[in-house]
N, CA, C and O of each residue as an XYZ file, in Angstrom:
540
protein
N     148.151     -7.670   -163.332
C     148.692     -6.413   -163.828
C     149.930     -6.025   -162.999
O     149.989     -6.228   -161.786
N     150.872     -5.481   -163.686
C     152.150     -5.180   -163.038
C     152.341     -3.681   -162.939
O     153.281     -3.133   -163.515
N     151.459     -3.014   -162.214
C     151.574     -1.565   -161.986
C     152.312     -1.300   -160.668
O     152.332     -2.165   -159.792
N     152.910     -0.131   -160.519
C     153.533      0.208   -159.217
C     152.522      0.154   -158.073
O     152.890     -0.180   -156.947
N     151.254      0.478   -158.341
C     150.224      0.412   -157.311
C     149.088     -0.498   -157.769
O     148.759     -0.544   -158.954
N     148.494     -1.216   -156.830
C     147.317     -2.046   -157.128
C     146.103     -1.150   -157.331
O     146.164      0.053   -157.078
N     145.003     -1.735   -157.785
C     143.769     -0.971   -157.921
C     143.364     -0.313   -156.614
O     142.989      0.860   -156.597
N     143.436     -1.053   -155.531
C     143.054     -0.510   -154.219
C     143.979      0.632   -153.824
O     143.525      1.648   -153.298
N     145.286      0.468   -154.078
C     146.221      1.555   -153.754
C     146.009      2.764   -154.640
O     146.121      3.895   -154.167
N     145.708      2.560   -155.909
C     145.430      3.687   -156.829
C     144.200      4.441   -156.399
O     144.188      5.671   -156.425
N     143.151      3.724   -156.000
C     141.944      4.392   -155.523
C     142.208      5.157   -154.217
O     141.652      6.236   -154.009
N     143.032      4.615   -153.363
C     143.404      5.319   -152.104
C     144.200      6.583   -152.439
O     144.004      7.617   -151.801
N     145.099      6.516   -153.436
C     145.864      7.671   -153.843
C     144.971      8.729   -154.475
O     145.151      9.922   -154.227
N     144.003      8.298   -155.296
C     143.075      9.237   -155.921
C     142.232      9.927   -154.843
O     142.017     11.137   -154.904
N     141.755      9.158   -153.857
C     140.989      9.755   -152.738
C     141.862     10.698   -151.932
O     141.386     11.739   -151.480
N     143.118     10.362   -151.743
C     144.023     11.250   -151.023
C     144.174     12.573   -151.741
O     144.080     13.636   -151.127
N     144.415     12.506   -153.067
C     144.569     13.731   -153.851
C     143.276     14.554   -153.805
O     143.316     15.772   -153.630
N     142.129     13.879   -153.965
C     140.842     14.591   -153.971
C     140.542     15.257   -152.634
O     139.796     16.235   -152.575
N     141.125     14.727   -151.563
C     140.889     15.285   -150.214
C     141.974     16.282   -149.811
O     141.669     17.364   -149.310
N     143.244     15.918   -150.030
C     144.361     16.708   -149.514
C     144.702     17.919   -150.414
O     144.910     19.026   -149.917
N     144.755     17.702   -151.697
C     145.189     18.755   -152.618
C     144.473     18.626   -153.957
O     145.122     18.434   -154.985
N     143.142     18.728   -153.960
C     142.383     18.422   -155.159
C     142.670     19.328   -156.376
O     142.447     18.926   -157.518
N     143.157     20.531   -156.123
C     143.337     21.466   -157.207
C     144.797     21.759   -157.492
O     145.107     22.678   -158.250
N     145.711     20.981   -156.889
C     147.165     21.200   -157.069
C     147.850     19.913   -157.526
O     147.816     18.900   -156.828
N     148.465     19.962   -158.692
C     149.265     18.840   -159.137
C     150.564     18.888   -158.347
O     151.444     19.696   -158.643
N     150.683     18.038   -157.358
C     151.768     18.083   -156.392
C     153.135     17.799   -157.018
O     154.161     18.205   -156.470
N     153.159     17.114   -158.148
C     154.424     16.765   -158.774
C     154.837     17.831   -159.829
O     155.960     18.335   -159.800
N     153.935     18.151   -160.729
C     154.238     19.051   -161.810
C     154.007     20.511   -161.480
O     154.567     21.401   -162.119
N     153.161     20.755   -160.456
C     152.751     22.130   -160.144
C     151.535     22.509   -160.981
O     151.151     21.786   -161.900
N     150.947     23.627   -160.660
C     149.738     24.031   -161.346
C     148.552     23.220   -160.949
O     148.573     22.558   -159.911
N     147.507     23.250   -161.749
C     146.296     22.518   -161.446
C     146.223     21.217   -162.295
O     147.150     20.876   -163.031
N     145.097     20.524   -162.156
C     144.875     19.294   -162.928
C     144.076     19.590   -164.232
O     143.604     18.658   -164.882
N     143.931     20.828   -164.596
C     143.146     21.181   -165.793
C     143.729     20.491   -167.040
O     144.904     20.637   -167.376
N     142.846     19.734   -167.701
C     143.220     19.008   -168.949
C     144.341     17.985   -168.705
O     145.116     17.698   -169.618
N     144.434     17.447   -167.518
C     145.476     16.486   -167.166
C     144.896     15.153   -166.708
O     145.431     14.519   -165.798
N     143.815     14.733   -167.330
C     143.126     13.512   -166.865
C     144.032     12.281   -167.010
O     144.080     11.449   -166.104
N     144.729     12.155   -168.103
C     145.594     10.981   -168.309
C     146.778     10.977   -167.338
O     147.167      9.930   -166.822
N     147.333     12.142   -167.102
C     148.403     12.256   -166.096
C     147.898     11.850   -164.727
O     148.596     11.159   -163.985
N     146.691     12.273   -164.386
C     146.120     11.937   -163.076
C     145.959     10.421   -162.896
O     146.378      9.880   -161.872
N     145.364      9.735   -163.862
C     145.164      8.279   -163.669
C     146.504      7.564   -163.644
O     146.676      6.604   -162.893
N     147.468      8.022   -164.462
C     148.803      7.394   -164.463
C     149.475      7.591   -163.095
O     150.054      6.651   -162.550
N     149.400      8.800   -162.543
C     149.994      9.063   -161.237
C     149.298      8.271   -160.135
O     149.955      7.809   -159.202
N     147.977      8.107   -160.228
C     147.266      7.327   -159.233
C     147.819      5.909   -159.196
O     147.907      5.301   -158.129
N     148.186      5.390   -160.336
C     148.746      4.036   -160.411
C     150.276      4.000   -160.212
O     150.890      2.941   -160.340
N     150.885      5.153   -159.900
C     152.282      5.168   -159.534
C     153.257      5.487   -160.679
O     154.470      5.374   -160.501
N     152.753      5.873   -161.814
C     153.600      6.202   -162.962
C     153.834      7.716   -163.008
O     153.012      8.501   -162.534
N     154.966      8.103   -163.586
C     155.214      9.534   -163.771
C     154.683      9.987   -165.138
O     154.499     11.182   -165.369
N     154.440      9.041   -166.030
C     153.944      9.366   -167.376
C     153.159      8.162   -167.895
O     153.516      7.014   -167.628
N     152.102      8.435   -168.628
C     151.247      7.343   -169.151
C     151.893      6.636   -170.320
O     151.611      5.461   -170.557
N     152.763      7.327   -171.066
C     153.400      6.733   -172.214
C     152.723      7.084   -173.526
O     153.268      6.801   -174.593
N     151.555      7.690   -173.472
C     150.817      8.141   -174.665
C     150.390      9.581   -174.482
O     150.269     10.042   -173.347
N     150.154     10.317   -175.582
C     149.904     11.753   -175.444
C     148.513     12.168   -174.952
O     148.357     13.222   -174.335
N     147.503     11.330   -175.231
C     146.122     11.765   -174.870
C     145.308     10.571   -174.362
O     145.670      9.412   -174.567
N     144.227     10.885   -173.711
C     143.281      9.847   -173.244
C     142.742      9.069   -174.451
O     142.609      7.846   -174.398
N     142.439      9.776   -175.524
C     141.890      9.082   -176.724
C     142.923      8.157   -177.330
O     142.566      7.076   -177.799
N     144.197      8.541   -177.339
C     145.238      7.655   -177.849
C     145.384      6.430   -176.967
O     145.630      5.334   -177.471
N     145.237      6.597   -175.658
C     145.320      5.438   -174.747
C     144.133      4.506   -175.002
O     144.296      3.288   -175.084
N     142.930      5.093   -175.126
C     141.745      4.284   -175.414
C     141.953      3.461   -176.701
O     141.695      2.258   -176.737
N     142.420      4.139   -177.736
C     142.622      3.474   -179.031
C     143.617      2.361   -178.963
O     143.425      1.302   -179.561
N     144.718      2.601   -178.212
C     145.764      1.589   -178.037
C     145.222      0.357   -177.294
O     145.466     -0.780   -177.699
N     144.491      0.602   -176.212
C     143.905     -0.515   -175.436
C     142.805     -1.210   -176.224
O     142.655     -2.427   -176.114
N     142.048     -0.489   -176.998
C     140.983     -1.089   -177.839
C     141.631     -1.987   -178.904
O     141.121     -3.068   -179.199
N     142.725     -1.550   -179.464
C     143.417     -2.376   -180.463
C     143.925     -3.684   -179.880
O     144.092     -4.666   -180.603
N     144.169     -3.701   -178.579
C     144.583     -4.922   -177.893
C     143.426     -5.734   -177.374
O     143.619     -6.761   -176.723
N     142.200     -5.272   -177.665
C     140.993     -5.984   -177.197
C     140.705     -5.827   -175.711
O     140.030     -6.665   -175.113
N     141.210     -4.764   -175.120
C     141.089     -4.595   -173.653
C     139.965     -3.663   -173.258
O     139.702     -3.528   -172.063
N     139.285     -3.010   -174.188
C     138.179     -2.089   -173.836
C     136.882     -2.840   -173.861
O     136.606     -3.563   -174.818
N     136.061     -2.688   -172.816
C     134.762     -3.319   -172.704
C     133.674     -2.260   -172.558
O     133.910     -1.202   -171.975
N     132.516     -2.536   -173.070
C     131.363     -1.665   -172.842
C     130.409     -2.277   -171.830
O     129.297     -1.781   -171.648
N     130.829     -3.346   -171.174
C     130.031     -3.990   -170.143
C     129.661     -2.990   -169.043
O     130.439     -2.095   -168.713
N     128.466     -3.161   -168.489
C     128.038     -2.304   -167.385
C     128.684     -2.725   -166.072
O     128.590     -2.004   -165.078
N     129.323     -3.858   -166.055
C     129.963     -4.386   -164.858
C     131.394     -3.875   -164.769
O     132.344     -4.603   -165.055
N     131.533     -2.622   -164.371
C     132.818     -1.942   -164.338
C     133.495     -2.214   -162.978
O     132.911     -1.914   -161.936
N     134.710     -2.774   -162.977
C     135.365     -3.001   -161.692
C     135.989     -1.700   -161.157
O     136.463     -0.854   -161.915
N     135.968     -1.579   -159.839
C     136.643     -0.436   -159.217
C     138.116     -0.457   -159.583
O     138.755     -1.508   -159.524
N     138.655      0.675   -159.955
C     140.034      0.798   -160.367
C     140.196      0.796   -161.865
O     141.296      1.041   -162.363
N     139.125      0.526   -162.608
C     139.208      0.500   -164.071
C     139.382      1.941   -164.601
O     139.020      2.910   -163.934
N     139.927      2.049   -165.774
C     139.984      3.300   -166.517
C     138.724      3.436   -167.325
O     138.394      2.534   -168.095
N     138.007      4.525   -167.183
C     136.786      4.744   -167.960
C     137.013      5.887   -168.970
O     137.505      6.958   -168.615
N     136.650      5.635   -170.206
C     136.970      6.551   -171.317
C     135.720      7.195   -171.875
O     134.650      6.587   -171.909
N     135.871      8.449   -172.318
C     134.767      9.253   -172.882
C     135.246     10.034   -174.066
O     136.385     10.498   -174.104
N     134.360     10.182   -175.049
C     134.543     11.217   -176.062
C     134.235     12.516   -175.377
O     133.443     12.536   -174.434
N     134.830     13.602   -175.811
C     134.500     14.887   -175.221
C     134.584     15.941   -176.298
O     134.887     15.644   -177.454
N     134.314     17.170   -175.916
C     134.414     18.268   -176.895
C     135.884     18.510   -177.316
O     136.144     19.156   -178.331
N     136.812     17.999   -176.543
C     138.242     18.094   -176.836
C     138.677     16.824   -177.580
O     138.356     15.719   -177.144
N     139.403     16.969   -178.694
C     139.838     15.761   -179.413
C     140.711     14.846   -178.592
O     140.887     13.690   -178.977
N     141.266     15.293   -177.486
C     142.103     14.454   -176.635
C     141.285     13.426   -175.864
O     141.844     12.468   -175.331
N     139.946     13.614   -175.797
C     139.089     12.683   -175.062
C     139.227     12.871   -173.566
O     139.802     13.852   -173.094
N     138.691     11.917   -172.834
C     138.740     12.000   -171.361
C     138.849     10.573   -170.780
O     138.279      9.618   -171.308
N     139.603     10.474   -169.675
C     139.723      9.226   -168.929
C     139.599      9.566   -167.457
O     140.042     10.628   -167.020
N     138.999      8.666   -166.691
C     138.862      8.816   -165.264
C     139.091      7.480   -164.585
O     139.181      6.452   -165.256
N     139.189      7.480   -163.263
C     139.475      6.274   -162.505
C     138.161      5.864   -161.793
O     137.695      6.560   -160.891
N     137.578      4.726   -162.213
C     136.304      4.283   -161.688
C     136.435      3.898   -160.199
O     137.309      3.124   -159.809
N     135.534      4.468   -159.394
C     135.568      4.201   -157.949
C     134.445      3.269   -157.504
O     134.487      2.764   -156.382
N     133.449      3.025   -158.342
C     132.324      2.206   -157.976
C     131.070      3.033   -157.847
O     131.136      4.260   -157.769
N     129.914      2.369   -157.823
C     128.616      3.039   -157.649
C     128.353      4.163   -158.618
O     127.746      5.170   -158.255
N     128.811      4.002   -159.870
C     128.518      5.007   -160.908
C     129.345      6.269   -160.800
O     129.003      7.278   -161.417
N     130.430      6.243   -160.027
C     131.269      7.430   -159.827
C     132.730      7.136   -160.136
O     133.200      6.006   -160.005
N     133.425      8.173   -160.545
C     134.857      8.049   -160.847
C     135.586      9.269   -160.360
O     135.023     10.362   -160.309
N     136.868      9.083   -159.992
C     137.719     10.207   -159.703
C     138.099     10.833   -161.044
O     138.633     10.166   -161.931
N     137.812     12.128   -161.169
C     137.998     12.811   -162.447
C     138.360     14.253   -162.204
O     138.068     14.814   -161.148
N     139.001     14.851   -163.195
C     139.296     16.255   -163.150
C     138.320     17.036   -164.024
O     137.710     16.491   -164.943
N     138.186     18.326   -163.715
C     137.518     19.325   -164.547
C     135.997     19.292   -164.653
O     135.429     20.255   -165.169
N     135.312     18.274   -164.210
C     133.866     18.237   -164.396
C     133.099     18.859   -163.229
O     132.118     19.563   -163.464
N     133.506     18.628   -161.996
C     132.857     19.267   -160.847
C     133.458     20.653   -160.679
O     132.734     21.636   -160.521
N     134.802     20.731   -160.712
C     135.529     22.018   -160.600
C     136.679     21.973   -161.597
O     137.439     21.005   -161.624
N     136.810     22.999   -162.405
C     137.906     23.055   -163.385
C     139.261     23.001   -162.647
O     139.511     23.741   -161.696
N     140.115     22.092   -163.136
C     141.458     21.971   -162.589
C     141.584     21.184   -161.307
O     142.665     21.102   -160.724
N     140.464     20.597   -160.859
C     140.452     19.902   -159.594
C     140.044     18.444   -159.756
O     139.337     18.108   -160.707
N     140.469     17.577   -158.856
C     140.097     16.186   -158.834
C     138.892     16.013   -157.851
O     138.953     16.430   -156.695
N     137.840     15.406   -158.342
C     136.650     15.168   -157.485
C     136.079     13.814   -157.828
O     136.288     13.282   -158.918
N     135.335     13.256   -156.846
C     134.547     12.072   -157.105
C     133.339     12.530   -157.875
O     132.534     13.310   -157.366
N     133.198     12.052   -159.112
C     132.244     12.631   -160.066
C     131.309     11.568   -160.595
O     131.766     10.480   -160.945
N     129.995     11.843   -160.669
C     129.081     10.890   -161.289
C     129.460     10.711   -162.774
O     129.745     11.681   -163.476
N     129.455      9.464   -163.224
C     129.861      9.188   -164.613
C     128.998      9.914   -165.618
O     129.480     10.285   -166.688
N     127.727     10.127   -165.301
C     126.854     10.774   -166.279
C     127.177     12.267   -166.434
O     126.584     12.922   -167.292
N     128.075     12.814   -165.651
C     128.497     14.197   -165.801
C     129.776     14.352   -166.633
O     130.227     15.470   -166.879
N     130.350     13.238   -167.058
C     131.628     13.296   -167.788
C     131.411     13.227   -169.288
O     130.394     12.722   -169.762
N     132.400     13.750   -170.038
C     132.414     13.642   -171.465
C     131.876     14.857   -172.200
O     131.704     14.811   -173.418
N     131.607     15.940   -171.489
C     131.124     17.194   -172.132
C     129.983     16.917   -173.114
O     129.986     17.429   -174.233
N     129.031     16.125   -172.701
C     127.930     15.792   -173.579
C     128.297     14.717   -174.573
O     127.494     14.350   -175.431
N     129.511     14.214   -174.458
C     129.976     13.182   -175.366
C     129.489     11.824   -174.948
O     128.575     11.705   -174.131
N     130.086     10.813   -175.495
C     129.600      9.468   -175.198
C     130.655      8.680   -174.455
O     131.859      8.906   -174.574
N     130.141      7.750   -173.686
C     130.981      6.785   -172.950
C     131.528      5.787   -173.966
O     130.782      5.190   -174.741
N     132.838      5.624   -173.942
C     133.510      4.735   -174.892
C     133.773      3.347   -174.331
O     134.011      2.405   -175.087
N     133.732      3.212   -172.991
C     133.995      1.921   -172.385
C     135.050      1.988   -171.285
O     135.581      3.056   -170.980
N     135.340      0.853   -170.706
C     136.334      0.792   -169.635
C     137.432     -0.221   -170.017
O     137.248     -1.087   -170.872
N     138.537     -0.072   -169.363
C     139.660     -0.977   -169.572
C     140.387     -1.194   -168.253
O     140.335     -0.346   -167.362
N     141.060     -2.327   -168.128
C     141.902     -2.487   -166.947
C     143.056     -1.458   -167.006
O     143.373     -0.940   -168.077
N     143.662     -1.176   -165.875
C     144.700     -0.161   -165.845
C     146.030     -0.690   -166.442
O     146.938     -1.086   -165.712
N     146.109     -0.685   -167.741
C     147.284     -1.168   -168.454
C     148.036      0.036   -169.000
O     147.496      0.786   -169.813
N     149.240      0.225   -168.575
C     150.089      1.308   -169.022
C     151.316      0.686   -169.703
O     152.389      0.599   -169.104
N     151.148      0.263   -170.938
C     152.232     -0.481   -171.611
C     153.450      0.366   -171.853
O     154.547     -0.176   -171.991
N     153.306      1.691   -171.911
C     154.443      2.580   -172.169
C     154.737      3.502   -171.001
O     155.481      4.475   -171.131
N     154.146      3.185   -169.861
C     154.296      4.101   -168.691
C     155.655      3.946   -168.028
O     155.944      4.629   -167.046
């Protein structure tokens, strides 16, 4: 993958944000509320994901055959969920059933979150490698 940051670097950046400024979007200002796709793109070093919503990114990657429902999720993968919002949800998988995510532990904040708490009662759609074709 040809991202500005490797999986390890993206996870380190996500951990930094979750520790140093979990409730402040340091680039755009404001909080991380409803900014899941922006968060994962920024963790990988992009200023923009290239698509408008997490659901659109999931659908684009699924059309390329890149989404898996395997339980063997690698650290650094993008994990996708249906949610009560039509935009869907994406988080950055950290390992051990947890992902860096916004809004589920604290609204507007980035936290290490158990995967079973994500998706607003929705369903897990699968994981994909961090491919930002339009980022």
